[in-house]
C-alpha positions as CSV (number, residue, x, y, z in Angstrom):
1,M,40.8,299.6,-4.5
2,N,41.9,302.8,-5.7
3,M,40.9,304.0,-9.1
4,V,42.7,306.1,-11.8
5,R,41.0,308.0,-14.5
6,L,42.3,307.3,-17.9
7,N,41.8,309.2,-21.3
8,I,42.3,306.6,-24.1
9,T,41.6,306.7,-27.8
10,L,39.8,303.6,-29.4
11,P,38.7,303.0,-33.0
12,E,35.0,304.2,-33.5
13,D,33.7,300.8,-34.7
14,L,35.3,299.1,-31.4
15,V,33.6,301.4,-29.1
16,R,30.1,300.9,-31.0
17,Q,30.6,297.2,-30.6
18,L,31.5,297.8,-26.9
19,D,28.4,299.9,-26.5
20,K,26.0,297.0,-27.8
21,L,27.9,294.4,-25.8
22,V,27.9,295.9,-22.5
23,G,25.9,299.1,-22.7
24,L,26.8,302.8,-22.1
25,R,27.5,302.6,-18.3
26,K,29.6,299.2,-17.9
27,K,32.6,300.0,-20.1
28,S,35.1,300.6,-17.3
29,R,34.3,297.3,-15.8
30,F,34.3,295.2,-19.1
31,I,37.6,296.9,-20.1
32,T,39.1,296.3,-16.4
33,E,38.0,292.5,-16.6
34,T,39.2,292.2,-20.0
35,L,42.6,293.8,-19.3
36,R,43.1,291.6,-16.1
37,Q,42.4,288.6,-18.4
38,R,45.0,289.7,-21.1
39,I,47.6,290.5,-18.4
40,E,47.0,287.1,-16.7
41,R,47.4,285.3,-20.2
42,I,50.8,287.1,-21.0
43,Q,52.1,286.5,-17.5
44,N,51.0,282.7,-17.8
45,E,52.8,282.4,-21.1
46,E,56.0,283.9,-19.8
47,L,55.9,281.4,-17.0
48,Q,55.4,278.7,-19.4
49,K,58.4,279.9,-21.4
50,L,60.6,279.9,-18.3
51,L,59.4,276.5,-17.2
52,E,60.2,274.9,-20.5
53,E,63.6,276.4,-20.6
54,G,64.3,275.2,-17.0
55,Y,63.0,271.7,-18.2
56,K,65.3,271.5,-21.1
57,A,68.3,272.8,-19.1
58,T,67.7,270.3,-16.6
59,N,67.1,267.6,-18.9
60,E,70.2,268.3,-20.9
61,E,72.1,268.2,-17.5
62,S,70.6,264.8,-16.5
63,L,71.6,263.4,-19.7
64,A,75.2,264.4,-19.3
65,I,75.3,263.1,-15.8
66,T,73.8,259.8,-17.2
67,K,76.5,259.4,-19.7
68,E,79.1,260.4,-17.3
69,F,78.3,257.6,-15.0
70,N,76.9,255.0,-17.8
71,S,80.3,252.9,-17.7
72,I,80.2,252.7,-13.9
73,D,76.6,251.7,-13.5
74,L,77.3,248.7,-15.8
75,E,80.6,247.6,-14.0
76,G,80.3,244.3,-12.1
77,W,77.2,243.2,-14.2
78,D,77.7,239.8,-16.1
79,E,77.6,240.1,-19.7
80,Y,74.5,238.8,-21.3
């Protein structure tokens, strides 16, 4: 995998916490893993929204079709 060096600016207290948590030599790996997880979460949330929108549209379409054929479906049935 090709790597790219970045120069980023972080709050000092966050860097201190990062140093305590992962040590001085493992920051890049931790940041990479954290970014991957966050990006995956955002992508999953976007996919979930699309699926919900699709479900709602399909549901509304199904209800409209059901209403349209409701009288035909009951045709020929004896009244109870």
